[in-house]
C-alpha positions in Angstrom: 84.7 -60.3 -63.3 84.8 -60.2 -59.9 85.5 -56.6 -58.2 86.2 -54.9 -54.6 87.2 -52.0 -53.2 87.4 -49.6 -50.3 88.2 -46.0 -49.6 90.2 -44.4 -46.3 89.7 -40.8 -45.7 92.5 -39.1 -44.0 91.6 -37.9 -40.4 88.6 -35.1 -39.8 88.7 -34.5 -43.6 85.8 -34.8 -46.5 87.1 -37.9 -48.7 88.3 -36.5 -52.2 88.2 -40.1 -53.8 85.7 -41.6 -55.7 85.7 -44.9 -57.5 83.2 -46.7 -59.6 82.8 -50.3 -61.4 80.1 -50.6 -63.8 79.2 -53.3 -66.3 78.3 -51.9 -69.7 77.4 -55.0 -71.4 78.0 -58.8 -70.8 81.4 -58.3 -72.5 82.3 -54.9 -71.3 83.0 -53.4 -68.0 84.1 -49.8 -67.1 86.7 -49.1 -64.1 87.2 -45.6 -62.7 89.0 -43.8 -60.1 89.3 -39.8 -59.5 91.3 -38.0 -56.5 89.9 -34.4 -56.4 92.9 -32.3 -55.9 93.1 -31.2 -52.4 94.4 -27.5 -53.0 91.5 -27.0 -55.1 87.9 -26.2 -54.4 85.4 -29.2 -53.5 87.9 -31.9 -54.5 85.4 -34.6 -53.3 82.9 -32.9 -55.8 85.3 -32.7 -58.6 86.1 -36.4 -58.4 82.5 -36.8 -58.7 81.5 -35.1 -61.5 84.7 -36.7 -63.1 82.9 -40.3 -62.4 79.5 -39.6 -63.1 80.3 -37.6 -66.7 82.4 -40.9 -67.5 79.8 -43.2 -66.4 77.1 -41.6 -68.7 79.6 -40.9 -71.8 80.8 -44.6 -71.6 77.5 -46.0 -71.4 76.3 -44.1 -74.2 79.3 -45.2 -76.2 81.8 -47.9 -74.7 83.9 -47.0 -78.0 84.3 -43.4 -77.1 88.0 -42.0 -77.6 89.7 -41.1 -74.4 90.4 -37.6 -75.9 86.4 -37.0 -76.4 85.6 -38.5 -73.0 88.4 -36.4 -71.1 87.6 -33.1 -73.0 83.6 -33.8 -71.9 84.7 -33.9 -68.5 86.6 -31.0 -68.5 83.7 -29.0 -69.9 81.6 -30.2 -67.2 84.4 -29.0 -64.5 84.4 -25.7 -66.3 80.8 -25.4 -66.0 79.9 -26.5 -62.7 83.0 -24.3 -61.0 81.7 -21.1 -63.0 78.3 -22.1 -61.0 80.1 -22.0 -57.8 82.1 -18.9 -58.0 84.2 -16.8 -60.6 87.3 -17.6 -58.6 86.3 -21.3 -57.6 89.0 -24.3 -59.3 87.6 -27.6 -59.7 90.3 -30.1 -60.1 91.0 -34.0 -60.1 93.2 -36.7 -61.1 91.4 -39.7 -63.3 92.2 -43.2 -64.3 89.7 -44.9 -66.6 89.6 -48.5 -67.5 87.3 -50.0 -70.2 87.6 -53.7 -70.6 86.1 -55.1 -73.5 86.9 -58.9 -74.7 90.0 -59.5 -72.8 91.5 -56.3 -73.8 91.8 -53.1 -71.4 92.0 -49.4 -72.7 93.2 -46.9 -70.3 93.0 -42.9 -70.1 94.7 -41.4 -67.6 95.4 -37.8 -66.3 97.3 -37.0 -62.8 98.6 -39.5 -60.1 96.4 -42.0 -59.6 97.5 -45.3 -61.2 96.6 -48.9 -62.4 98.3 -52.2 -61.9 98.1 -54.8 -63.8 98.8 -58.2 -61.9 99.5 -61.8 -63.1 100.4 -64.1 -60.9 103.6 -62.9 -59.1 104.2 -60.3 -61.5 103.1 -56.3 -61.5 102.9 -53.9 -64.2 102.1 -50.5 -63.8 99.7 -49.5 -66.6 99.9 -45.7 -66.0 102.8 -43.0 -65.6 102.2 -40.5 -62.8 102.0 -37.0 -64.3 104.2 -35.1 -61.2 107.2 -32.8 -61.3 109.1 -35.5 -59.3 108.5 -38.2 -62.1 109.5 -35.9 -64.7 112.8 -34.9 -63.1 113.5 -38.6 -62.1 112.9 -39.5 -65.5 115.3 -36.7 -66.7 118.1 -37.7 -64.6 118.0 -34.6 -62.4 117.0 -36.1 -59.6 117.8 -40.2 -58.5 115.2 -42.5 -57.3 117.3 -42.6 -53.9 116.9 -38.8 -53.7 113.5 -38.9 -55.3 112.3 -40.6 -51.5 112.8 -37.1 -49.6 111.9 -34.8 -52.8 109.8 -32.2 -50.7 107.6 -31.6 -53.8 106.4 -34.7 -54.6 102.5 -34.0 -54.8 102.9 -31.3 -57.7 100.9 -32.3 -60.6 102.0 -31.5 -63.8 99.1 -32.7 -65.5 95.3 -32.6 -63.9 91.7 -32.0 -65.1 90.7 -28.9 -64.0 88.4 -25.8 -64.8 91.1 -23.7 -65.1 94.0 -25.3 -66.9 94.7 -27.8 -69.8 95.7 -31.3 -69.4 97.9 -34.0 -70.8 96.3 -37.3 -71.7 97.7 -40.6 -71.5 96.7 -43.6 -73.1 97.8 -46.9 -72.8 96.2 -50.4 -74.2 97.0 -54.5 -73.3 95.6 -57.3 -73.1 94.3 -59.4 -70.4 93.1 -63.1 -69.3 91.5 -65.2 -66.9 92.8 -64.7 -63.4 94.5 -61.4 -64.1 94.1 -58.7 -61.7 93.7 -55.0 -61.8 94.2 -52.5 -59.2 93.0 -48.6 -59.7 94.9 -47.0 -56.5 95.0 -43.3 -55.3 98.3 -41.8 -54.2 97.3 -41.9 -50.5 97.3 -46.3 -50.9 100.3 -46.6 -52.9 102.5 -44.2 -51.0 102.1 -46.3 -47.7 102.5 -49.6 -49.5 104.9 -51.0 -52.0 104.9 -53.0 -55.3 106.7 -55.5 -53.6 104.1 -56.1 -50.9 101.4 -56.0 -52.6 102.6 -58.8 -55.1 103.3 -60.6 -51.7 99.8 -60.5 -50.6 98.3 -60.9 -53.7 99.7 -64.0 -54.3 98.7 -65.3 -50.8 95.3 -64.6 -51.7 92.9 -67.0 -53.8 89.8 -64.4 -53.2 90.1 -61.0 -54.2 87.9 -60.1 -51.0 90.5 -61.6 -48.5 93.2 -59.6 -50.7 91.5 -56.5 -50.3 90.9 -56.7 -46.3 94.7 -57.8 -46.0 95.6 -54.3 -47.9 93.4 -52.4 -46.1 94.6 -53.5 -42.9 98.1 -52.9 -44.0 97.9 -49.0 -44.8 95.8 -48.8 -41.6 98.6 -50.0 -39.7 101.1 -48.1 -41.3 99.3 -44.9 -41.2 97.4 -42.6 -43.7 98.3 -39.5 -44.3 96.0 -38.8 -47.6 92.7 -40.4 -48.6 93.6 -43.5 -49.7 91.5 -46.1 -52.1 92.1 -49.3 -54.0 89.8 -51.0 -56.3 90.4 -54.5 -57.1 89.3 -56.4 -60.0 89.9 -59.7 -61.3 89.1 -61.0 -64.8 
Protein backbone atom coordinates (compact mmCIF):
# COMPACT_ATOMS: atom_id res chain seq x y z
CA UNK A 1 0.00 0.00 0.00
CA UNK A 2 1.23 3.48 -0.89
CA UNK A 3 0.26 6.57 1.07
CA UNK A 4 0.84 10.29 1.18
CA UNK A 5 -0.64 13.08 3.25
CA UNK A 6 -0.48 16.74 4.12
CA UNK A 7 -1.78 19.03 6.83
CA UNK A 8 -2.01 22.82 6.71
CA UNK A 9 -2.78 24.91 9.82
CA UNK A 10 -5.08 27.87 9.65
CA UNK A 11 -3.26 31.16 9.93
CA UNK A 12 -1.36 32.04 13.12
CA UNK A 13 -2.82 29.16 15.15
CA UNK A 14 -1.59 25.74 16.25
CA UNK A 15 -2.71 22.85 14.07
CA UNK A 16 -5.32 20.73 15.85
CA UNK A 17 -5.28 17.97 13.22
CA UNK A 18 -3.26 14.76 13.41
CA UNK A 19 -2.99 11.84 10.98
CA UNK A 20 -1.02 8.63 10.72
CA UNK A 21 -0.46 5.50 8.64
CA UNK A 22 1.14 2.46 10.25
CA UNK A 23 1.96 -0.97 8.85
CA UNK A 24 0.89 -3.33 11.62
CA UNK A 25 1.90 -6.46 9.68
CA UNK A 26 2.53 -7.31 5.99
CA UNK A 27 -1.23 -7.69 5.48
CA UNK A 28 -2.57 -5.15 7.98
CA UNK A 29 -2.47 -1.36 7.87
CA UNK A 30 -3.80 1.32 10.20
CA UNK A 31 -5.01 4.70 8.94
CA UNK A 32 -6.05 7.39 11.42
CA UNK A 33 -7.16 11.01 11.36
CA UNK A 34 -8.16 13.16 14.34
CA UNK A 35 -9.29 16.78 14.54
CA UNK A 36 -9.12 18.35 17.97
CA UNK A 37 -12.19 20.46 18.77
CA UNK A 38 -11.15 24.09 18.61
CA UNK A 39 -13.39 25.27 21.44
CA UNK A 40 -11.90 22.75 23.89
CA UNK A 41 -8.65 22.81 25.86
CA UNK A 42 -5.55 22.02 23.78
CA UNK A 43 -7.21 20.55 20.66
CA UNK A 44 -3.93 19.41 19.12
CA UNK A 45 -3.00 17.55 22.29
CA UNK A 46 -6.39 15.81 22.37
CA UNK A 47 -5.98 14.69 18.76
CA UNK A 48 -2.44 13.49 19.45
CA UNK A 49 -3.55 11.48 22.47
CA UNK A 50 -6.27 9.81 20.40
CA UNK A 51 -3.90 8.89 17.57
CA UNK A 52 -1.17 7.60 19.89
CA UNK A 53 -3.59 5.47 21.90
CA UNK A 54 -5.02 4.07 18.67
CA UNK A 55 -1.55 3.01 17.51
CA UNK A 56 -0.68 1.26 20.77
CA UNK A 57 -4.00 -0.57 21.04
CA UNK A 58 -4.13 -1.74 17.42
CA UNK A 59 -0.50 -2.85 17.47
CA UNK A 60 -1.29 -4.93 20.54
CA UNK A 61 -4.45 -6.38 18.96
CA UNK A 62 -5.21 -5.71 15.26
CA UNK A 63 -8.64 -7.33 15.70
CA UNK A 64 -9.64 -5.08 18.60
CA UNK A 65 -13.29 -4.04 18.61
CA UNK A 66 -13.90 -0.38 17.94
CA UNK A 67 -16.03 -0.17 21.06
CA UNK A 68 -13.07 -1.28 23.17
CA UNK A 69 -10.67 0.98 21.28
CA UNK A 70 -12.73 4.15 21.47
CA UNK A 71 -13.61 3.65 25.13
CA UNK A 72 -9.92 3.22 25.94
CA UNK A 73 -9.21 6.50 24.15
CA UNK A 74 -11.93 8.25 26.16
CA UNK A 75 -10.31 6.97 29.37
CA UNK A 76 -7.01 8.55 28.30
CA UNK A 77 -8.72 11.87 27.57
CA UNK A 78 -10.39 11.84 31.00
CA UNK A 79 -7.12 10.99 32.75
CA UNK A 80 -5.07 13.62 30.93
CA UNK A 81 -7.76 16.27 31.30
CA UNK A 82 -7.81 15.80 35.07
CA UNK A 83 -4.03 16.23 35.14
CA UNK A 84 -4.30 19.60 33.43
CA UNK A 85 -7.04 21.11 35.62
CA UNK A 86 -10.46 20.37 37.05
CA UNK A 87 -12.17 22.53 34.43
CA UNK A 88 -10.23 21.55 31.29
CA UNK A 89 -11.83 19.45 28.56
CA UNK A 90 -10.03 17.46 25.89
CA UNK A 91 -12.16 16.80 22.81
CA UNK A 92 -11.41 15.38 19.38
CA UNK A 93 -13.01 13.74 16.40
CA UNK A 94 -11.50 10.46 15.25
CA UNK A 95 -11.72 8.22 12.20
CA UNK A 96 -9.87 4.89 12.28
CA UNK A 97 -9.52 2.48 9.35
CA UNK A 98 -7.95 -0.95 9.79
CA UNK A 99 -7.13 -2.63 6.47
CA UNK A 100 -6.62 -6.37 6.57
CA UNK A 101 -6.69 -8.81 3.65
CA UNK A 102 -8.56 -6.45 1.32
CA UNK A 103 -11.22 -5.60 3.88
CA UNK A 104 -11.54 -2.25 5.62
CA UNK A 105 -13.03 -1.81 9.10
CA UNK A 106 -13.95 1.74 10.07
CA UNK A 107 -14.63 3.22 13.49
CA UNK A 108 -15.66 6.86 13.61
CA UNK A 109 -16.77 9.68 15.91
CA UNK A 110 -17.31 13.27 14.81
CA UNK A 111 -17.04 14.93 11.40
CA UNK A 112 -13.75 13.80 9.93
CA UNK A 113 -14.45 11.68 6.86
CA UNK A 114 -13.28 8.66 4.92
CA UNK A 115 -13.81 8.70 1.15
CA UNK A 116 -13.48 5.48 -0.87
CA UNK A 117 -12.51 6.11 -4.50
CA UNK A 118 -12.61 3.52 -7.27
CA UNK A 119 -12.08 4.68 -10.86
CA UNK A 120 -14.51 7.62 -11.25
CA UNK A 121 -16.67 6.71 -8.26
CA UNK A 122 -16.58 8.02 -4.70
CA UNK A 123 -18.40 6.64 -1.64
CA UNK A 124 -18.38 8.30 1.78
CA UNK A 125 -17.72 5.55 4.33
CA UNK A 126 -18.39 7.68 7.42
CA UNK A 127 -21.28 9.85 8.59
CA UNK A 128 -20.97 13.39 9.90
CA UNK A 129 -22.21 13.46 13.49
CA UNK A 130 -23.29 17.09 13.33
CA UNK A 131 -26.40 19.09 14.08
CA UNK A 132 -26.61 20.09 10.43
CA UNK A 133 -26.47 16.50 9.12
CA UNK A 134 -29.22 15.46 11.56
CA UNK A 135 -31.49 18.32 10.48
CA UNK A 136 -30.96 17.55 6.79
CA UNK A 137 -31.62 13.84 7.34
CA UNK A 138 -34.84 14.66 9.20
CA UNK A 139 -35.99 17.00 6.44
CA UNK A 140 -35.98 20.06 8.71
CA UNK A 141 -33.45 21.83 6.48
CA UNK A 142 -33.10 21.37 2.73
CA UNK A 143 -29.66 20.68 1.21
CA UNK A 144 -29.83 24.12 -0.42
CA UNK A 145 -30.51 25.92 2.88
CA UNK A 146 -27.84 23.80 4.55
CA UNK A 147 -25.14 25.68 2.64
CA UNK A 148 -25.85 28.81 4.69
CA UNK A 149 -26.73 27.16 8.00
CA UNK A 150 -24.89 29.11 10.76
CA UNK A 151 -24.22 26.15 13.08
CA UNK A 152 -22.40 23.85 10.65
CA UNK A 153 -19.64 23.09 13.13
CA UNK A 154 -21.84 21.92 16.02
CA UNK A 155 -20.92 18.31 16.79
CA UNK A 156 -23.48 15.92 18.29
CA UNK A 157 -20.85 13.29 19.06
CA UNK A 158 -17.18 13.70 19.88
CA UNK A 159 -14.53 11.84 21.85
CA UNK A 160 -14.25 13.91 25.00
CA UNK A 161 -13.24 13.89 28.61
CA UNK A 162 -16.58 15.38 29.68
CA UNK A 163 -19.28 13.77 27.52
CA UNK A 164 -20.38 10.49 25.97
CA UNK A 165 -19.97 9.61 22.31
CA UNK A 166 -21.85 7.67 19.66
CA UNK A 167 -19.67 5.21 17.76
CA UNK A 168 -20.24 4.78 14.03
CA UNK A 169 -18.89 1.59 12.43
CA UNK A 170 -18.63 0.43 8.85
CA UNK A 171 -16.90 -2.25 6.82
CA UNK A 172 -16.30 -2.75 3.12
CA UNK A 173 -14.18 -4.64 0.60
CA UNK A 174 -11.29 -2.97 -1.21
CA UNK A 175 -9.38 -3.97 -4.30
CA UNK A 176 -6.15 -3.09 -6.05
CA UNK A 177 -5.92 0.57 -7.12
CA UNK A 178 -8.72 1.68 -4.78
CA UNK A 179 -7.91 4.92 -3.00
CA UNK A 180 -8.91 5.83 0.54
CA UNK A 181 -8.93 9.45 1.67
CA UNK A 182 -9.13 10.43 5.34
CA UNK A 183 -9.87 14.13 5.60
CA UNK A 184 -10.71 16.82 8.12
CA UNK A 185 -13.60 19.25 7.74
CA UNK A 186 -11.15 22.02 6.94
CA UNK A 187 -10.34 20.10 3.75
CA UNK A 188 -13.74 18.97 2.50
CA UNK A 189 -15.39 22.32 3.15
CA UNK A 190 -13.28 23.92 0.41
CA UNK A 191 -13.28 21.12 -2.18
CA UNK A 192 -16.25 19.21 -3.57
CA UNK A 193 -16.47 15.48 -4.15
CA UNK A 194 -16.81 16.16 -7.86
CA UNK A 195 -13.54 18.06 -7.90
CA UNK A 196 -11.79 15.35 -5.90
CA UNK A 197 -12.91 12.74 -8.46
CA UNK A 198 -11.75 14.91 -11.35
CA UNK A 199 -8.31 15.40 -9.80
CA UNK A 200 -7.97 11.76 -8.74
CA UNK A 201 -8.75 10.36 -12.19
CA UNK A 202 -6.08 12.64 -13.71
CA UNK A 203 -3.24 11.18 -11.69
CA UNK A 204 -1.69 7.73 -11.75
CA UNK A 205 0.60 8.78 -8.89
CA UNK A 206 -0.95 9.56 -5.51
CA UNK A 207 1.96 11.93 -4.84
CA UNK A 208 0.90 14.03 -7.81
CA UNK A 209 -2.71 13.69 -6.68
CA UNK A 210 -1.87 15.01 -3.22
CA UNK A 211 0.16 17.86 -4.68
CA UNK A 212 -2.74 19.06 -6.81
CA UNK A 213 -5.25 18.66 -3.98
CA UNK A 214 -3.03 20.77 -1.74
CA UNK A 215 -2.57 23.43 -4.41
CA UNK A 216 -6.33 23.54 -4.96
CA UNK A 217 -7.34 24.06 -1.33
CA UNK A 218 -4.62 26.63 -0.73
CA UNK A 219 -5.76 28.60 -3.77
CA UNK A 220 -9.39 28.40 -2.62
CA UNK A 221 -8.48 29.67 0.83
CA UNK A 222 -8.23 27.77 4.10
CA UNK A 223 -10.34 28.84 7.08
CA UNK A 224 -9.59 25.85 9.31
CA UNK A 225 -6.86 23.28 9.82
CA UNK A 226 -6.82 21.30 6.59
CA UNK A 227 -5.67 17.67 6.44
CA UNK A 228 -5.79 14.99 3.77
CA UNK A 229 -4.36 11.47 3.88
CA UNK A 230 -4.46 9.38 0.69
CA UNK A 231 -3.75 5.64 0.60
CA UNK A 232 -3.79 3.47 -2.51
CA UNK A 233 -4.28 -0.27 -2.22
